[in-house]
N, C-alpha and C positions, 0 to 999 in steps of 0.2 A: 592153783588153790590147794592147800594142804588137806589131808584126810580129816584132821581135827576140825578145820573150818567147815568142811562139807557136812560132817556129823552135826555140828552146831546149827548149821543152816537147815538141815532136815528137821531138827527139833523145833526150830523157830517156825518152819513151814507148818508143822502139826498144830502149833499154838495159834498161828495166824488163821489157819483153816477153821479151827474151833471158834475163834472170836468172830469170824465172818459169819458162820452159821448161827451163832448166838444173836447177831444183829438181824438175821433173817435173810441173808444172802443165800442164793441157791445156784452156785456155778456148776458147770460140768466138771467131771474129774479133770484135773489139770496136771500135765507133765512138764516139769521144768528142766531145762538144759543149761549148764554153765559153759559158755563158749567164748573163744577169743574174738577180738575186734573184727578180724577178717570175716569170720562166719556171721557175726552179728550184722555187719554192714552188707554182706551178701544177701542175707534173708531180708533185711530192710529194703534194699534196692529192688529185689525181685518181688517183694510183697508176699510171696509164698515160696517155701523151699521146694526145689525140684522143678521149677518152671522152665519153659523153653527159653532158648537163648535169643537175645536180640540186642543190638548195639545200644538201644536206649537204656536197658537195664545196666549195662556196663558203664555207661556215662553216669548214671545215678550212683552206682557203687563208688566210682573213683571220686566223685564230688563229695560224697559222705565221708569216705575214708580219708581224703585230704583234709577235710575240716577237722576230723578226729586227730590226725597226725600232728596238725598245727595247733591243737588244743583250742579250736574255735567253736566246736560243738561236740556233743557226745550223746549217743543213744544208750539209755540205761536199760531198756527192755524192748522186746518185740513179742507180741502175742498173736496167735493164730486162732481164728474162729472155726474150730472143728470140735468134734466130740469123739474122744477126749480132746480138750484144748491143749495147745502148746505155748509155753512161755520160755523165752530165751533170756538168760541173765549174762551180763558182761563179766568176764572173769576178773577184771580189774576193779569191779565194784567193791566198796567196803561192806562189811556185814550189815551196817545200818541201811546202806543203799539197797542191798539185796532184800532186806526185810520190807522196806517201803515198796520196792518194785513188786514183790510177791503179793502184797496187799492190794496194790494198784491193779495188777493183772487179774486177781480174783474179782475185783469190781468190774473189769471189762468182761470177763467170762460170764458173770451173772447177767450183765446187760445183753450179751450175745444170746444167752439162753432164753431170756424172758421178754425182751422187747419184740413187739408184734412185727416190726419191719424185718427182723431176722428170722421169722418163723418159717420161711420158705427157702432159706439158703441151704446150699449143699454142705452138710456137716462132714463130708469125706472129701473135701476139696483138695487136700494134699495128695491123695491117691489119684484124683482126677487130673491134676496138673502134671503129675508124673506120667500118666498115660498120654496126655497131650504132648509132652516133651518128646516121648518116644516116637509118636506119630510124626511130629515135626522133623525129627532127625531122619526118619524114613523118607520123607518127602525131599529133604535136603540131599540125601544120597541118590535119590532117583532123578530129581530135576535140577540139582545144583544148588549149593548154599546161597549163592548170590541171587538166583531167581526167587527162592523162597523169601530171602530177606527183603528184596525189593517189593515183593507182594505184601509182606507183613508191614512195610512202611506205609503202604496205601491203606491197609485195614486199620492199623493203629492210629492213623491220622483222624479217623472218625469214630473211634471206639466208644467215646462218651455219648454218641448219638444213638442211644438205645432207649427202650421204654422202661421207666422205673417201675411200672406196674406189670412187670414181666410175668408174675405168677398168676395174673388173671387175664392175660392177653388172649390165650387160646381157650375158648370154652368148648370142651369136648366131653363126651360122656365117659364114665369110668370103663364101660365095656369097650369103647373105641380105643381108649388109651391102653387097655390091657391087650387088645389085638395088635396095636402098633408095637408095643413092647415085645410081644412074641415074635413079630415079623422082622423087626429092625436088627441090624448087627449090633454087637455089644460094645463097640468101641466108643460111641458117643451118643448124645441126645438127639442129633439131627440126621443120623445116618439113614433114616428111612426115606430121605429125599434123594439119595443118589447111591450109586454103587462105588465102593472104595477102590475097586480095581480099574475104574475109569471107563468101563464099557457103557455106562449110562451117565454121561457127564452132566446132564442137566434135565430138568423137566421138559416136556414137550412145549416148544415155543411157537407162537403164532407167526405167520408170515407178515411181512411189512404191510401196514395198513389195516390188518385184521384187528378185531376187538381183542384187547388183552384182558383175560379173566384172572384177576389177582386173587391170591389166597386171602389177603387182608383187604378190608375196605380202606379207601383213601379219603382224606389225607392220612398218612402213616408216619407217626413220630419215630418209630424204630427203624431208622435208615439202614443200619447195619443188617438187621434181620431181613428187611425188604430186599436189599441187594443180594443177600445170600440166596433168597428164595426165587428172585425174578430176573437176575442178570442174564442177558441173552448170550453172554460170551464165556462165562466162567467154566473151568473144568471141574471135575469131581473133587480133586485134591484141594483146589482153591476154595470151593464151597466148604469143605471140611475145615480148612484153616480159619475161615470166617466164623464157623460154628464154634470152634474152640475159643477164639477170642471173645465171641459173644457170651459164651457160658462163663468165662472168667470175669468179664465185665459185669454180668448179672450178680456174681458173688460179691463184688465190691459196692454195689449200689446201696445196700443198707448202711454201710459204713460212711458213705458220703451223705446219706440222709440224716445221720444222727451223730456227726462228728462232735459237735458241742456238747450234746447230752452225754455221749459215751465217755468223753474225757472228763467232763464234770462229775459224772457218777463215780468213775474210778478214783478221781481225786478226793471226792467227798468221803469215800469209804476208806481210802488208805489213811486219811487223817484220823478218822475215828478208831480204826483198828490199831494203828500205831500207839495211840494214847492208852490203849488197854494193855499193852505189853509192858513187861517189867524191864525198862531200859535204865541204864545208868544216867547220871546227869550229863556226862559228855555225849552219850548217845542221843539224849533228848535235844541237846543243842545242835548236833549234827542233823538230826531229823528236821528240826525247825528251820534250819538253813536250807535244806533240800526242798522242803515243802513250800517255803516262801518263793524259792526260785521257780517252782512249777506253777503255782497259782498267783502269779503277779502279772500286772499289765505289761505289755510289750509296746515300746515306742513305735508309732507309725503303723501298727497292725493289730488285729484282734487276736488275743490269746484264747483259744477254745477251752483250755483247761481252766483258766481264770473265770471266763464268763459262765461256763456251765456250772462250776463249783459255786459261784456266788448266787446263781439263780436257784439251785437246789437248796442252798442254805436259806435263801429268802422264802422259798415255798414252805420249808419246814417251820420257820418262825411264824409266818402268817397263819398257818393252820394250827399251830400250837397256841398262839396268842392272838386270835382275831380281834380286830377293832370292834367297837360297839356297832358301827355301821355294818360291818361284815356279819356280825352275829344276827342282827335284825334282818338284813337284806337277804343273806344266803343261808341263815340258820346254822352257822358253824358253831359247834359247842366248845371248840378248843381241844388241845391235847390230841390232835389228829395229824400232826406234822409228819411223823414217820410213815403212817399209813398212806398219806397223800403222795409223798415222794415215790413210794413203791408203785402207786397207781400211775404216776406220770412216767416213771421208767418203763412201764409196760406198754402204754398206748400212744405215746407221743413221738414225733420226729422233731428235728431242729426247728422247722417252720412253725409247727403248732406250739412247741415249747416256748419259743420267744414271743409268738403272737399272744399267747395266753398268760404268760407269767413274767414277762419283762415289763415291770411297772414304772411309773414316773419316779417313785422313790428310789428304785434300783438304778435307773438311768442316771439320776443325779449322783448317787453314791459312787457309781463307776465312772462318772464324768464321760459319758458316751456322747459323741457328736459325729456329724457328717462333714467331711472336708472334700474339696475339689481343687483341681489345678486351674489357675487363672493366669492368663498372660504368659503362657509357656512354662515358666519356672517358678511361679509363686503359688504355694499352697495356702489356702485359706479355709477357715471354718464356714460352712455354708448353712448349717442347720443345727440348732440345739434343742428345738422342741421335741419332747420325748416321743410323741406319737410318730413324728416324721423319722426320728432316729430308728425307732423300732421297725417301722414299715420299710425303711431302706435296708436294714439288716435282713429282714424277711425276703425282700425282693432280690437281694444279692444271692440268697440261697436257693431261689427258685431255679429249677433245672441245674442245680449245683454250680451256678454261676456261668454255665456255658450258653451260647446262643441257642435259642429254641428254633429248630429247623424241622420241616416236615416234607415228605414226598407228596407232591400234589398230583403228579401224572407220570406214569411209566411208559406212556405211548404218545408223548407230545409230538404234534405235527403228524400223527399217524406213522411215525418213523422210528418207534422204539427209543426216542430220546427221553431223557430223564429231566423232569422239572421239579426243582426244590424251591421251597418258600421259607424265608426267614420271618418268623412271627415277631415283628419289631415291637419292642417294649421300651423304647427310648434310648437304647444304646446301639450305636452303629457298629457294623462289623469292621474288623481290621481287613481292609481290602487286599493288602499284600498276602496275608495269611489265607483269606478266602479264595483267592485265585490259585494258590498252591494246593489248597484242599480240593478245589475243583479238578485239578489235574489228577489227584489221587482217586477221586470218585470216578473220573473217566476211566482210569485203569480198571476199576472194579465193574463198571457198567459196560464199557466197550463201545458206547455210542455217545453223541454229543450230550453235554450236561448243561443245564440252565439253573441259575440261582436268582430268585427274586428277593430284593432287599430294599432298604431305604438308605439313600445317600444324599446328604444335604437336604433332607426333608422331601425328597422326591423318590418315587418308585423307580428302581433301577434293576435291570436284569443283566447279570453277568453270564457270559457263555464261554464254553471251552469245547472245541471240536476235536481235540487231539493234536492240533498243530498250533493254533493261535487263540488268544483271548479276545473277546469282543464285549462291548458294554453298550447298553441302550437305556 
């Protein structure tokens, strides 16, 4: 990009920032970087710059980069939830594309700063993951890269099984937390549980058959945290690896909880900000084409940009021009649309957002329906009633679409065996995947592992003892 283009973009950035503030947006200071596709897709695949290495990130990078090289898809921007926030712009973007992306990013950053679900996230996560990466490299040097990678395979196989209410999980006094902070090493949040040099590899463990006194009450949803704290076999460095993965997984939870809202909010505001800029006719046409591509329905799957954008527009219309029934029943005076969407942006997640604001009128306008696979290869619409469609959307977002599992017992049979339970909600587990996951959990627990689930409407327990799988 030429110097003249950069100067023009800086001028546009100042204008966009001023318009955003005029509308009432309140983002963190945001630093923008113009980067080539290789850097953009590296950041996109790792999700955070400077993260530790693992083959899954490399796989994601090559998939994204290949799609870009063959002009099948393109990432226009990447934004990082920190303070200050970081926005990455693709160097091949046109000036109009970069202006829209900047406006879109500021919408995201405003959401990061003001939505309640992001209020407890680590705003210095870039520095944290850089520290994690260095510690991971130290372990690779000491124990071997293959050893660390194999252990990471096991940890990452269950990284989604953490508690989304992590910030209220441990209720301790301010004095106790201060004491812990003074005593623990500075490398990580959980280092008070072990010594990093390996001299104290795990908490004191009971002998076989003795009562296990767990730090948390059972059942325990946060399987990863439970294994980190209570595994009978893990060494200090392995617990530290789990702690790092757990901390990074916590950081991403609010983004999973608010995907539709976040993308809808950013799209809602980039549209309004761009309309306030002094664009030429050709630029307006280019923007209209870009915007329609972002907020248009996708065949065969839900577009979060489209759905979130439409719901926010619908909320603003309803509160600006309430019906007579709404005026009488809810006392809505009208002309409160802007105030209402800022309130929704602050207090809702995707689940409450859709539960409260996806109306019958909107379902019909968006032509939403539920479909299912019948007779192996034939897809058919199974539900058009708007309440059922709404409820199915909300159900699909519960626990981020992952199976809901809990630790039921960490001393099953009095033999330190681990008993997990699938809280069945109508969808069966993929048994092939479940058996492979049990092997990884066994790696982390070091003792036989049991998983209770429902198969063909019957209670079934899957077992893995380190050598063979059993089913009852």
